[in-house]
Every structure is written in C-alpha cells, then in structure tokens.
N, C-alpha and C positions, 0 to 999 in steps of 0.2 A: 834708853832715852824716853823721858816722859812726854808723850805726844799731847797730853791734855793742855800743856802750857801754850800750844799753838791754836787751841780752840777758844772761841769767844762767842758769847751769846748773841752779840749784835751782828755776827756773821752767820747766824742760823735763821733762815727766813722762809716764808712761804713764797714759792715761785708763781708769778702771774702769767708769764709767757707760756705758750704751748709749743714753742720750738726750742731745740737744744741751743742754738746760737743765742736766742733771746734770754734763755735761762742763765747761760754762762755770763752774759752781759750784766744781768741782775746781780749775780754773785760777785762779779768784779767791782760793781758799784758799791758793795759793802766795805771794800778795802780802802783805807785812807790813802790819799794821793801822796802823802809824805812817805808812805811805805812803798806804794806802787804808782809811779808817775804815769801820766797819760800815755806817753810813748810806749812804755813797758806794758801798759794795759792793752793797747792795740796789738802789740806784738804777741802777747799771751793769747789773746782771742784768736788771732790768725793761726798761731801754732796749734792750738787746741782743735780748731775746725779742720785743719789739714790732717792732723793725726786721726780724727774720727773718720775722715774719708778713706783712709788707708786701713784702719783697724778700730773697731768699736771698743769702747772702754766700759761696756756694760759687763758687770761681774756676775749677774744673776741675783736672785732674792730681792729684786727691785732696786738694786744699787748700781748706779753708773758713776764712774770716777774719772772724769776728764783731768788731765794733768799736763804740765809742761815745765820747762826749766828756763829761767831768765838770767841773762848776764847782768851782774852788778846789783842783784837784789839786796836790800839793806838788812834782811834777816834770812835765816836758813830756810824756813818754810812759812807759807801762808795757807791756811785752810779756810774755806767758806762752804757752807752746806745749805742746800735748798730742798724743800719738800714739794714734790710734784704729784699731787693726788690724782691727776688725770693723765699722767704720762706725758711724753714729749714726741715731737716729730723732728726729722732731720733730713734736709737736702732732698726732699721728695723720694727718700729711700723706701724700698719695699721691705727693708729689715725691720721687723716688728719689735726688736729688743728695746728700742727707745720708747715705744708705747707702754712697755712694762715698767719703765723707770718710775720709782716713787721717791727715791733719795738721790740727789745729785751732789756728790762730794767733790769739790774743786781743790786740787793740790797744785800749788806753785812753789817751785824750789829754786834756790840759787844754782847757777850753772856749775859751781865748783864743789858743791856738797857731795861727799863720797857715799853717804848712807842713803841716797835717794831711792834706790831700788828696794833696799831693806825696809824703809819707811812705807813705801808703796805696798809692799807685801804685807806688812803688819796692819796697815789700814784696811786692806781688802779682807784679811782674815777676820779682823774684829767686826767689821760692818756686815760681813756675810755669815757670821755666826748665827745659827738657826733661831735662837731665842731672841737675840737682838733684832734681827731682821723682821721677825714676827711682830715685835712690839712697834717698830718703826712704821710698819705697813698698816697698823691698826688705826681706827678712827679716834684720834686724841688731839688735844690742844697743842699749839705750837710750843708752849712752855713745857708740857710733858714730853713732847718730842725732843726738845733741847736737853731736858734732864736725862733722857735715855742715852743720848749720844755722849754727853759729858760723863755719865756714869760708866759707860762702856770703856772709856779711856782713863778712868780713875784708878790709881794703884790701890790694892786691897788694904794696905796699912792705913790709908787715909779715909776709908769708908767708915761710917758710923756702925758701931757694933749692933745697934738695934735694927739695922737693915738686914741682918742675917735671917735667912729663911729657917723656920722651924720645921723639923722633919717628924713624921709619924713616930710614935713611941716604939712600935714594933720594928722599925728600921732605923732607930736613932743611932747616929754615929757617936753619941755620948753614952752608949751602953757600957756595961761593965766589961764586955769582951775586948773592945778597942784599947782601953788603957792597959789591960793585961797583956795583950799581944805587943803593944808599943813598948812597954817596959821590958818584956822578954826580948824583943828585937834589939833594944838598946844594949842589954846585957850580953846577948849573943854577939853583937857587933864588936863590943869592947873585948870580949873574950877571944874572938877570932882575929883580932887585929885589923878590923875593917876600917877603911878610910872614908866611907860614905854610906848613907842610907838611900836606897833607891825605892821610891814609893810609887805604886801603880795608881795614878790619879783617877783613872776611869772607873775605879771601884766605887768612888763616892759621887753623890749628887753635888755635894759641896765639901771641899777638902777641909778637914779640921786642922787646927794649928797644933801640931804634935811636938812643938819645940820643947815644951816642958818635960817631955819624956826622953827626947834625944839629946837634950842639952846643947853642947857646942859642936856636936857631930855635923858634918856637911850633909844636907838633905837635898836630894834631886828628885823631881817629879817627872815621870814619863806619862804623857797623855796624848790622845788624838784630838782633843778639843782645842780649837784655835785660840780661845780665850778662856783662861782659867785663873781666877784670883788666888794667889798664894802670898805668903809673907815675903817681904822684900829680900830677906837673907837667903831664901831658897833659890835653887836653879831649876829651870824647866826645860825639858826636851820634848818637842812636839813630834810624834811619830804615830802613824796609823796602826790600828789594831788589825791584824790579819785574820784572826779567828776569835772565838769566844773563850778560848782556853786561857788559863792563868799565864801571865808573863809572855804572851805571844809577841809583844813588842820588844822583848829584852835584847835580842841580837842587834837589831837596828839601833836601839837606844844606846847600847854600849859603843857601837861604831861611831855614832854621832857625838857622843860624849868624849870619845878619844880625840876626834878631829877638832873639837872645840876647846880641848884642854880642860874640860870638867873632870875627866878621869885621866889617869896615867897608866902605863903598862904594868907597873908593879902594884896597882891598887887591888884591894879586896873590897867587895861591895856586899852589903846586907840588903837583899831585895825583899820588900814587904808588899804583899798583894792579895788578891782574891778574885772572885768572879766579877766581870764587868757589870756595873750598875746594881750590884748587890748591897752596897753601902756597908759592907762587912769585910774586913781583912781576915784571912784564915791561913795564910801561908808565909813562911819565912825561909829563904834559901841564902846560902853564902856562895858568892861567885868570885873565884880567883881569876882575874883577867888574863894573866900570863899563861895559866894552865888551860883554861877553857877556850881561849882564842889564840892558841899557840901557832896556828897556821898563818894568822895575820902577821905575826912578829918574826917570821922567817926573814923578813926584810927590815932594814933599819927604820924606815919611815912608813907609816900607814898610807899617808898621802904623798903623791909625787910632788916635786918642788913647785912652789908658787900656786898650787891649786887652793882656792879658797874653801874652807870647811863648809860654808853655807851652800856652796854649789853642790857638793856631794849630798848634803842633807836634803836639798830640794829634789835632786834626782831620785833619791830613795823614796821620797814622798810621792812623786809623780808615778814612779814604777809601781808603788803599792796601790795607787788608785787604778792603774791599768790592770793590775792583777785582780783586784777585788771587783771593781765596777766594769772595767773593760768596755766593750761595745755590745749592746743588746744582752748584757748579763754574762758574757763570755770573756775570759781573760784575753788580752791582746799581747802577742809576742813581739818583743822589740829589744834593741840593744842601744845602750848609751855608752859612748866612749868619751872620756874626759882626759885631755892631755895637751901637750904643746903642739900647736898647729904644724910647725915645721918638721917636728919629729914624726908626726902621724902621717903627713902628706904622702911620702913614698909608698905607703901601704894602703892607699885609698883610691877608689875609682867611683865616679858617679854613675848610678844606674839610670837616673832621670835628671832632668834639669833641676838645679839646686833651688828649692823654693825659698830659701833664706837669703839668697843673693840680692844685694842692693838695698837692704833695709838698714836703718840706723842701728848701731850696736846695742843701744839701750832698749830698742823695740824688739830685738831678738835675743835678749838675755833671758836665760832660764829663770832668773830671780824675779822677772817681771810677771806679776800674776795674770796679766792678759795673754800670756803665752800658753796657758794651760790647755785650752780647747784646741789651739793650733797644733800643739804637740800630740794630743790625743788623736786628732784626725790624721796627721801624718804618720802616726805609729802603724797605721794599716798598710803603709807602703813597705815593700821589701827593702831591706838595707838598714844601716845603722844611723843613729843621730851622732854627729860629731860636735863636741863642745870644747871650747878652750878653757884655760885655767880660771878665767874671770866669769865663766858661765855664759859666754856669748855663743849662740848656736851658729856653727860654721856651715853645716849641711845636714840634709836628711836624704834618705834613699841612697845611702853610700855603701858600696861594696868594700869589704875588708879583704885585701889580697896580701897574703904573707907566704913565706916558704913553708913547705910541708913539715909538719912535726909529728913525732910519735906521740899521739894524744894520750894523756894520763887523766882521763875524766871518769867520774863515776858513771855507772850504767844508766841509760835512760836519757842522758843529755844529748841534744841534737846539734844541728848545724850552727845555730846561733851561739851556743855555748862553745863550740869548737872554734868559731871565729873570734869570740871574746878571749878565749884562752890563748890563742895564737898572738893576737895583737898585744895582750898584756905581757907576753914574753919578749916581743920584739921591741917594744917601746916602754918608756916610763909613764904609764897611764893607769887609769882605773876603768874597768868595764863592768857595767851592771846589765844583767839580762833578765827579762821576764819571759817565762816559758808559756807558749800559747796553749799547750795541752794541759798543764797542771796549775799554772798561775804562780809557780814557785819563783822567787827572786834570788838570784845568785850574783855575788860580786867576785870579780877576778882581779888579782894583783900579783904580777910577776909569776903567773902560772898557778898561783894558789887559788883554790876554790873555796869561797866563803859563803855558805847558804845564809840568807838573811831571814828566811821564813821557814816555818815548819809546815807539815801537811795540813791542809784545810779540812775541817771537820764539820 
C-alpha cells in the first residue's frame, strides 16, 4: 500500500498549542468536515485522550503518534501531521516523553480496516528511521519539513534520478567490481537452477539497481534498515543483523521469506553479500532450502494453522533486539509461545497476575509498535509470553507445565529451551527462545531445534 496518497500538504502544519489535547484539536481542524463530521471529530479526540492516559504513543526520536479508529469513516485512513518545536504537555503528567515530542503524527482509520496495525507499524518505522528523524528535528522551514515527510513515503521508482546521492570514488558502487560480481552471480544462479537472488542490502549506503544484470530473476533484499528505497519489482525482508559477519541475517530471512510465500521449500537461492557498510559485494553462495533447512521441513507446514506470518516476523525482530540490546547491554532471556489459546491453556499456569488482562486486543497486539517497550520490560519477569495466532498478547510471566520428556537438546541449552521444546511437542505452536547467557535465538517447532543466530563475535 502506498501511504503517500493519504498525505496532504494542507494537513502538515506548525502546532501553536503547548498541550497534547490542543495539538490534536489543531490537527483535527485540518480535516474537512465532509470527511470527518463534527460528531466523529469529538469521538476521535475523546478516544485519543483516553488512550494516552492508558498508554503513551510516544515512539522516540521526537515522534508521537496518537491514533484511533472511527466507525463509518468515509475513507480508509486520514493522516495529519504537526510540528511541535517546543514539545507538549499532557494531563499534568510527570511523564517527560511528551516534552520531547517534535513531530505529532495523527492517524485515524475506519473501524473495519484490516491493515490498521500493519500501517501503524510501517508509519512508526518510517518516521523513527534515524536519518528521517534527524532531518525532521532540525531547524528548517515548514515547506522543507513537509518535503521530508512526503519524500520518506515516496516509492523509489517515482523519485527523480538527480536526487540520488553521489558516493566517493574510492567506495563507489558503480566501480568495476560490482558489475563483474553481479554478472557472475547471475550466471551462477542460472547454472545452479536458482529461483531467486538474495541481496544483502546493508552492504550498501544506497542500493544500486542491479536489474540489468539479473534480468527477470526474482530479487529479494534482506536489510535491518526500516526504510530502504528499492525498485518496485523487488521484495524486501526486514531482519536485524546479529553480528558484523557476512550473511548473519540469512537464517532469519529465509524463515520469514518462507512464511510470507516469497520462497518455497524447493527453492535454491543465490545469496550475494559482503561486509556491512562496506559498499562492496565480495561473496556469492548458493543455498538449497530443502537441504540446508531440512529440520524445519520434518513437518508438513512451517507455521501452525491460522498463525499470521507477520506475527512470527515481529517476534523474531523483538527477540533479536532483546538479544543484541537487552537491558544495560546484556541479553535478556525470554520465551515467546505462539499458538491457539485453547490448545495451549491446559499447559499454562500464571506465576504472577497477568499484566495484559483487560486491555483492548489491538492495544496488546504484538504488531502494535507501542508494545515494544512494554514487552522489553516484561521480559525481565520469569515465565513466557503467550501470543495467539493474530498476535494478541494473552499473558506474560506464564509457567509452561508439560509432562516429562526425554529431552533431545544440544548441550548448553537450559530450562527455557527445555520448556519451549516440550510445549512445541505437546501443541501445534511455535516457540522462540532468547538465551540469557549467550544471546542466541532458537526456534522450536514440533521438537525440532532451529537456531536463528550464529555465535556473536
């Protein structure tokens, strides 16, 4: 979905109010009454304020994103954006996050829209991208501010070619080596019967269009950057880099690609990459999914029935953040269990009062970007996160209680891994574990151990 079509310059303004409620009212005033009637306007304001009292929508990097859903809205989405150079206050709160707000992005959606959380996630990643946030927080005119926002949501194919950044000659991606490796990769891919080219996007400062070398072959880019301009015909898989080694994202990217349908079990993939930020590709490997990931396919389906692929993708992303960043620089051990609530329930017991009880499903959905910090804080509690097929957080601090098994685990794996192994055997679920001692991430499916990360160096 091209989100730029919901953006309009006349809804990008300078906020005059110093309070969150006043700022939201100013943004609502930019929306025509034919689109958002007065009654809906009041309902939207009330809903937004109530949500802020329960959970701040401050994303970090100076961005706050109040949002709500309205019944009978005449279009799918309405966006309005305000610049707050002096920050905002809210409800006499001691929470200083509002004072850090420099961009207030208002999102209103129709109640029946299914892609609401995905759009919310895309918006948050785009606006929180380091380079975009830095530009938005700088001292610029309102026109320049609007240009940056519109540019951030403009598809690469529609951008003017003269806007491309030129790179230093010594690190130029137009050097003689890149075309040579690209042509070689294309020949190797055809000779090996590969179905796709997997390009390591974080090698480049700006990804070149290699279509002329790869022809009609399917091109997939794996990258940890939330916003990465690529040709419209290419696919992109966002996954964090675990180390500085080549292809450190490969296992997670293949899993995500399989769940999304980008790859199939029988595919062979030509992987092209190099050192991160080197601006130079120097490696080509051929990966046969059926052979290299044979443990995964001991079962008919990678994902249990009805589990959304984006839910697993988000869990892997959060697990990687806990592994890399953790708390105070140390990895945080935790378990994520995804499956059918009724099937999991006989094997679960709460260690503490459930912190997710009583909240609206969309407010406790793992796809909601405002859940990130909540999950990271609750990961310090003993017990597992339990998540249903749609990504709704059912509980935290949950004990996994299963019959005794003769464990068939690799050496060095502890109690968390044993619990994940057992629940994956007892139910049709997926378990993802972050080790507190090593930071390794392991996925369990029907008792099969699938390491998603290699040793950190």
